[in-house]
C-alpha positions in Angstrom: 67.4 86.6 136.4 69.7 89.6 136.1 72.3 89.6 133.3 76.0 89.5 134.0 77.5 92.5 132.4 81.1 91.2 133.0 80.4 88.1 130.9 82.8 88.2 128.0 80.3 86.4 125.8 78.0 89.4 125.9 78.7 91.8 123.1 78.5 95.5 124.0 77.3 98.1 121.5 78.0 100.2 119.7 81.0 98.5 118.0 83.2 99.7 115.2 83.8 97.0 112.6 86.9 97.8 110.4 88.0 96.2 107.1 91.5 97.1 106.0 93.0 96.3 102.6 96.7 97.0 101.7 97.0 98.8 98.4 100.8 99.1 98.4 103.8 99.0 100.7 102.8 102.4 102.2 99.0 102.7 101.6 96.1 101.0 103.2 92.4 101.4 102.6 90.1 101.4 105.6 86.3 101.0 105.7 84.6 101.3 109.1 81.0 100.5 110.1 79.3 101.5 113.3 77.3 98.5 114.5 74.6 99.3 116.9 72.1 97.1 118.8 70.1 94.6 116.7 72.9 94.5 114.2 72.0 97.8 112.5 75.1 99.3 110.9 76.2 102.3 109.0 79.3 103.4 107.2 81.2 106.0 109.4 84.9 105.7 108.2 86.5 105.7 104.8 90.2 106.4 104.8 93.3 105.8 102.7 96.8 106.4 104.0 99.6 104.9 106.0 99.1 102.2 108.7 100.0 104.7 111.4 97.5 107.3 110.2 94.9 104.6 109.7 95.2 103.5 113.4 94.8 107.1 114.4 91.7 107.6 112.3 90.2 104.4 113.7 90.9 105.5 117.3 89.3 108.9 116.6 86.3 107.4 115.0 85.7 104.9 117.9 86.0 107.8 120.4 83.6 110.0 118.4 80.9 107.3 118.5 81.8 105.9 121.9 82.3 102.5 120.2 84.4 99.5 121.2 86.9 98.3 118.6 88.9 95.3 119.6 91.1 93.0 117.6 88.2 90.8 116.6 86.5 93.8 115.1 89.3 94.4 112.6 89.7 92.4 109.4 92.8 92.7 107.3 92.6 91.5 103.7 
């Protein structure tokens, strides 16, 4: 049976997993991991700056690796 690529339950790879931690009112620490097939991951983004700059860095990183990064891929602590 052929797989249904439009099925939202199927996870596409690579994915960019992001963990963000607020350090102060103006600074946020961002760690990003590129998750490839079979759950293999590697660190590809470490950044500290403003939220606006962090969003830009995340976008650039996702584009660089051709990775998906949706809301469920971002964890804010």
